[in-house]
MINU-344538 format. One line per 4 residues: number of its first residue (from 1); their letters; for each residue y, x, z of N, C-alpha, C. Coordinates in pm, 1 decimal, always signed. Example, Ala and Ser with C-alpha at 12.3 -4.5 7.8 and 13.67 -1.06 7.14 Angstrom:
2
1) AS) -569.0 +1319.0 +780.0 -450.0 +1230.0 +780.0 -330.0 +1320.0 +780.0 ~ -225.0 +1285.0 +708.0 -106.0 +1367.0 +714.0 +3.0 +1290.0 +787.0
END
This chain:
111
1) MDIS) -3323.3 -18288.2 +6447.8 -3190.9 -18342.6 +6465.8 -3104.4 -18301.7 +6346.7 ~ -3041.9 -18398.9 +6284.1 -2962.7 -18374.4 +6164.4 -2813.9 -18389.5 +6198.8 ~ -2736.9 -18281.7 +6176.8 -2594.1 -18284.1 +6205.9 -2519.5 -18318.8 +6077.7 ~ -2421.4 -18403.4 +6089.9 -2343.6 -18447.9 +5975.8 -2265.1 -18331.5 +5914.7
5) HTII) -2249.5 -18334.3 +5782.0 -2170.5 -18231.7 +5713.2 -2024.5 -18236.7 +5757.0 ~ -1976.7 -18353.8 +5791.6 -1838.5 -18367.1 +5837.3 -1817.0 -18292.6 +5967.6 ~ -1911.7 -18301.7 +6059.2 -1901.5 -18231.7 +6186.7 -1905.5 -18080.1 +6164.5 ~ -1993.3 -18034.0 +6077.3 -2001.4 -17890.9 +6047.5 -1870.6 -17842.6 +5986.3
9) NLII) -1816.2 -17917.8 +5891.7 -1688.7 -17879.9 +5830.0 -1575.2 -17879.7 +5932.0 ~ -1575.8 -17973.4 +6024.6 -1473.1 -17978.5 +6128.2 -1483.1 -17857.1 +6221.0 ~ -1604.7 -17817.5 +6255.5 -1624.5 -17699.4 +6340.4 -1575.0 -17573.9 +6268.5 ~ -1606.0 -17559.4 +6139.8 -1559.9 -17444.1 +6062.1 -1407.5 -17443.2 +6053.9
13) FVLA) -1347.5 -17559.7 +6035.9 -1202.1 -17570.4 +6027.9 -1136.4 -17526.6 +6158.4 ~ -1188.3 -17572.2 +6270.5 -1131.3 -17535.3 +6401.4 -1149.2 -17385.7 +6426.3 ~ -1264.8 -17330.4 +6392.7 -1286.0 -17186.8 +6409.4 -1193.1 -17105.4 +6319.5 ~ -1168.3 -17152.8 +6197.5 -1076.6 -17083.3 +6106.5 -934.5 -17083.3 +6161.8
17) IYVG) -892.9 -17193.9 +6222.3 -760.1 -17199.3 +6284.6 -752.3 -17098.7 +6398.5 ~ -853.1 -17094.5 +6482.1 -855.2 -17003.6 +6597.0 -850.8 -16857.5 +6552.0 ~ -936.9 -16820.6 +6459.0 -941.5 -16682.7 +6410.8 -811.6 -16647.3 +6337.9 ~ -761.2 -16737.3 +6255.0 -636.8 -16712.0 +6182.5 -519.9 -16690.1 +6275.8
21) YHVV) -511.5 -16768.8 +6380.4 -403.2 -16754.3 +6478.4 -406.9 -16615.4 +6541.1 ~ -523.3 -16572.4 +6584.6 -533.9 -16442.8 +6651.5 -515.3 -16326.3 +6554.7 ~ -556.8 -16342.0 +6431.1 -537.5 -16235.3 +6332.7 -389.5 -16217.3 +6301.0 ~ -318.6 -16327.2 +6278.4 -176.9 -16319.0 +6240.7 -91.8 -16266.0 +6355.3
25) WTVT) -117.5 -16306.7 +6478.3 -33.5 -16264.2 +6589.6 -59.9 -16121.9 +6634.0 ~ -169.0 -16058.8 +6588.0 -194.7 -15920.4 +6625.7 -154.7 -15821.8 +6516.6 ~ -98.0 -15870.8 +6406.0 -55.3 -15782.4 +6297.2 +73.6 -15712.1 +6336.2 ~ +79.5 -15581.5 +6310.3 +201.7 -15506.9 +6338.3 +310.0 -15547.3 +6239.3
29) PALH) +437.9 -15538.7 +6277.2 +545.8 -15581.1 +6186.8 +546.2 -15508.8 +6052.3 ~ +498.6 -15385.0 +6047.0 +497.7 -15310.5 +5921.4 +400.9 -15370.5 +5819.4 ~ +304.0 -15446.4 +5865.6 +204.1 -15502.9 +5774.9 +231.1 -15647.9 +5736.0 ~ +340.6 -15705.0 +5783.1 +366.4 -15844.9 +5751.9 +388.6 -15868.3 +5602.9
33) TPLM) +459.9 -15777.3 +5534.3 +487.3 -15797.3 +5392.2 +358.8 -15792.5 +5309.7 ~ +269.3 -15692.3 +5327.9 +143.8 -15697.6 +5252.2 +58.4 -15819.3 +5287.3 ~ +61.3 -15860.6 +5412.9 -14.3 -15979.1 +5452.1 +38.6 -16102.9 +5381.8 ~ +172.3 -16113.9 +5370.7 +232.0 -16227.2 +5300.3 +192.7 -16225.7 +5152.4
37) AVTN) +184.8 -16108.4 +5091.7 +147.1 -16098.6 +4950.6 +4.0 -16148.0 +4930.1 ~ -85.4 -16111.3 +5020.9 -224.7 -16157.6 +5011.3 -231.1 -16308.4 +5033.7 ~ -153.1 -16358.0 +5127.6 -150.4 -16502.0 +5153.8 -100.8 -16579.2 +5032.2 ~ -0.8 -16525.6 +4963.7 +48.5 -16590.4 +4842.5 -58.2 -16593.9 +4734.4
41) AISA) -135.5 -16486.4 +4723.3 -242.7 -16483.4 +4623.9 -350.3 -16586.5 +4656.5 ~ -382.8 -16599.7 +4783.9 -482.6 -16699.7 +4824.0 -430.4 -16840.4 +4796.1 ~ -302.7 -16863.8 +4823.2 -244.8 -16995.6 +4797.5 -243.5 -17026.5 +4648.5 ~ -228.1 -16924.8 +4564.5 -234.0 -16946.8 +4419.9 -374.1 -16990.8 +4378.7
45) IVIV) -476.3 -16935.8 +4443.4 -613.6 -16978.0 +4415.4 -634.0 -17122.5 +4462.8 ~ -570.7 -17157.4 +4575.0 -579.7 -17294.7 +4625.8 -517.9 -17392.0 +4525.1 ~ -409.2 -17351.6 +4460.1 -347.6 -17438.3 +4358.3 -446.9 -17466.7 +4246.2 ~ -517.1 -17363.7 +4200.0 -614.6 -17383.3 +4092.3 -726.1 -17478.0 +4137.4
49) GAML) -776.2 -17457.6 +4259.7 -880.8 -17546.4 +4310.8 -832.2 -17689.5 +4327.3 ~ -708.4 -17706.1 +4373.3 -652.8 -17840.5 +4390.0 -632.5 -17907.9 +4254.7 ~ -593.7 -17830.2 +4154.4 -579.4 -17887.7 +4019.6 -714.5 -17934.7 +3965.7 ~ -817.5 -17854.5 +3990.5 -951.6 -17896.1 +3948.5 -995.7 -18021.1 +4023.8
53) AAGL) -968.1 -18025.1 +4154.0 -1006.5 -18141.5 +4233.7 -932.5 -18266.1 +4186.1 ~ -805.3 -18251.2 +4154.7 -726.7 -18367.1 +4109.8 -772.1 -18413.4 +3971.4 ~ -809.0 -18318.6 +3886.3 -845.0 -18354.7 +3749.6 -987.0 -18405.0 +3733.2 ~ -1077.5 -18360.5 +3816.5 -1218.9 -18394.3 +3797.8 -1265.5 -18514.7 +3878.7
57) TEGW) -1181.5 -18564.6 +3968.5 -1223.3 -18681.5 +4046.5 -1201.1 -18808.3 +3965.9 ~ -1278.2 -18911.6 +3998.9 -1269.3 -19036.8 +3924.2 -1195.4 -19145.7 +3999.6 ~ -1177.0 -19129.6 +4128.7 -1107.8 -19232.3 +4206.2 -961.7 -19195.9 +4228.6 ~ -883.6 -19298.7 +4257.9 -740.1 -19276.3 +4282.5 -716.8 -19194.5 +4408.7
61) TGQI) -800.0 -19213.8 +4508.3 -782.2 -19141.2 +4633.5 -796.0 -18991.0 +4613.8 ~ -896.9 -18949.3 +4541.1 -917.9 -18807.8 +4514.3 -806.9 -18748.1 +4429.0 ~ -760.5 -18824.7 +4331.4 -652.9 -18775.0 +4245.2 -522.3 -18760.2 +4322.9 ~ -494.2 -18856.0 +4409.1 -372.1 -18847.7 +4490.1 -382.5 -18732.3 +4588.9
65) AGTV) -497.9 -18717.5 +4654.3 -516.1 -18607.3 +4748.2 -506.7 -18472.5 +4677.4 ~ -562.1 -18462.0 +4557.4 -553.0 -18338.2 +4480.4 -410.6 -18307.4 +4438.7 ~ -335.6 -18410.3 +4400.4 -195.5 -18391.1 +4361.9 -112.6 -18346.2 +4481.7 ~ -136.2 -18406.3 +4597.8 -65.5 -18364.9 +4719.5 -102.6 -18220.7 +4755.1
69) AVAL) -229.8 -18185.6 +4737.4 -273.6 -18047.9 +4765.9 -205.8 -17947.6 +4672.9 ~ -190.4 -17984.1 +4546.2 -120.4 -17896.1 +4451.6 +24.3 -17877.2 +4494.8 ~ +91.2 -17986.2 +4532.2 +232.1 -17978.2 +4572.9 +248.1 -17893.7 +4699.6 ~ +163.8 -17914.1 +4799.5 +174.9 -17837.3 +4924.1 +143.6 -17689.7 +4902.8
73) AAVN) +43.8 -17660.4 +4820.2 +11.2 -17520.2 +4792.9 +124.1 -17452.7 +4715.3 ~ +189.1 -17526.7 +4623.7 +301.5 -17469.3 +4549.1 +418.4 -17439.0 +4641.9 ~ +446.0 -17529.1 +4734.7 +552.3 -17504.4 +4832.9 +518.3 -17380.6 +4915.5 ~ +392.2 -17366.0 +4952.1 +348.6 -17250.6 +5030.6 +366.5 -17120.6 +4952.4
77) VFGG) +331.4 -17120.2 +4823.9 +344.0 -17000.0 +4742.1 +491.0 -16960.8 +4725.9 ~ +575.2 -17055.6 +4685.1 +715.5 -17023.2 +4660.6 +788.2 -16988.8 +4790.9 ~ +756.5 -17058.3 +4897.9 +815.1 -17024.8 +5027.6 +771.6 -16887.1 +5073.6 ~ +646.3 -16851.6 +5049.6 +597.1 -16719.3 +5085.4 +667.9 -16609.6 +5007.5
81) FLVT) +693.0 -16634.3 +4878.0 +765.6 -16535.0 +4799.1 +908.6 -16520.2 +4848.6 ~ +971.9 -16629.1 +4887.7 +1108.5 -16620.6 +4940.3 +1112.4 -16542.5 +5071.3 ~ +1018.1 -16569.3 +5159.9 +1013.2 -16497.5 +5287.3 +985.4 -16349.2 +5263.6 ~ +893.5 -16317.8 +5172.8 +862.7 -16178.3 +5141.9 +985.2 -16107.7 +5085.7
85) QRML) +1058.8 -16175.3 +4997.1 +1179.4 -16115.5 +4940.4 +1283.3 -16086.0 +5048.9 ~ +1301.6 -16179.2 +5141.2 +1397.5 -16158.0 +5250.2 +1354.1 -16042.8 +5341.1 ~ +1224.4 -16031.8 +5364.8 +1175.1 -15922.4 +5448.5 +1195.7 -15788.0 +5379.7 ~ +1173.5 -15782.1 +5248.6 +1192.8 -15657.0 +5176.8 +1340.0 -15617.3 +5173.1
89) EMFK) +1429.6 -15714.1 +5166.7 +1572.6 -15684.1 +5166.3 +1618.6 -15629.3 +5301.0 ~ +1548.5 -15658.7 +5407.9 +1584.2 -15605.0 +5538.9 +1565.2 -15453.3 +5543.9 ~ +1475.1 -15400.1 +5460.4 +1447.4 -15257.5 +5461.9 +1536.9 -15177.8 +5367.6 ~ +1617.3 -15244.8 +5284.9 +1707.4 -15174.6 +5193.5 +1826.4 -15120.1 +5269.9
93) KKEP) +1877.0 -15005.7 +5223.4 +1996.5 -14949.6 +5284.3 +2117.1 -15030.0 +5239.9 ~ +2205.1 -15056.1 +5333.1 +2326.1 -15129.8 +5300.9 +2430.5 -15033.4 +5248.1 ~ +2496.6 -15073.8 +5140.6 +2600.3 -14990.0 +5081.9 +2729.5 -15006.8 +5160.5 ~ +2805.8 -14896.9 +5177.0 +2932.7 -14909.1 +5249.1 +3031.4 -14993.2 +5169.0
97) KAGK) +3114.0 -15066.4 +5238.8 +3212.1 -15151.9 +5172.0 +3319.0 -15065.4 +5107.0 ~ +3370.5 -15107.0 +4992.3 +3467.5 -15029.3 +4915.5 +3604.0 -15026.8 +4983.8 ~ +3638.8 -15125.4 +5062.6 +3769.7 -15134.9 +5125.1 +3790.4 -15036.5 +5238.4 ~ +3683.5 -14994.2 +5302.1 +3697.2 -14903.3 +5416.8 +3678.1 -14758.5 +5370.7
101) AAPA) +3770.9 -14672.0 +5410.7 +3760.3 -14530.0 +5377.5 +3682.8 -14459.6 +5489.2 ~ +3615.8 -14352.1 +5452.6 +3541.4 -14275.6 +5552.2 +3639.4 -14206.9 +5645.3 ~ +3614.2 -14201.3 +5775.6 +3707.2 -14134.7 +5868.5 +3714.2 -13985.4 +5839.8 ~ +3835.4 -13932.3 +5846.7 +3857.1 -13788.9 +5820.3 +3805.6 -13706.2 +5936.8
105) STAG) +3755.9 -13590.1 +5906.5 +3705.9 -13501.5 +6011.0 +3824.5 -13438.3 +6084.7 ~ +3822.3 -13445.7 +6214.7 +3932.4 -13391.9 +6295.6 +3895.3 -13260.7 +6361.9 ~ +3778.4 -13207.3 +6334.6 +3734.0 -13084.4 +6401.2 +3818.8 -12964.8 +6358.5 ~ +3856.1 -12953.7 +6231.6 +3934.0 -12840.5 +6183.9 +4082.0 -12852.1 +6215.5
109) EQA) +4131.4 -12970.0 +6244.3 +4273.6 -12992.1 +6268.3 +4316.3 -12955.6 +6409.2 ~ +4226.2 -12945.0 +6503.6 +4262.8 -12921.5 +6642.9 +4272.5 -12772.9 +6677.4 ~ +4265.4 -12682.6 +6584.7 +4267.1 -12538.8 +6612.8 +4398.9 -12484.3 +6653.5
END
């Protein structure tokens, strides 16, 4: 019995979605930033592969699909960097505003 390559690829795709979903939802919040950095690196590799696919195909369909893949992977990379930057800014200490003075200590005045 010979199974089509399309069916095998579809099964791998569905399994990757299932495993990816469970891996991402079980990550602790402290590890989200490193995970995003790795995801951005993988998406950068996808851009290179999509560029090769777009450039090496001979039909219009393959070139258009490769160009769309490059655009979507680029959006994913830049969006990932923006999200990572926002997450890192959440951990920075906020500076006190210059207009507000620190409250004076009243412990010594009540003697």
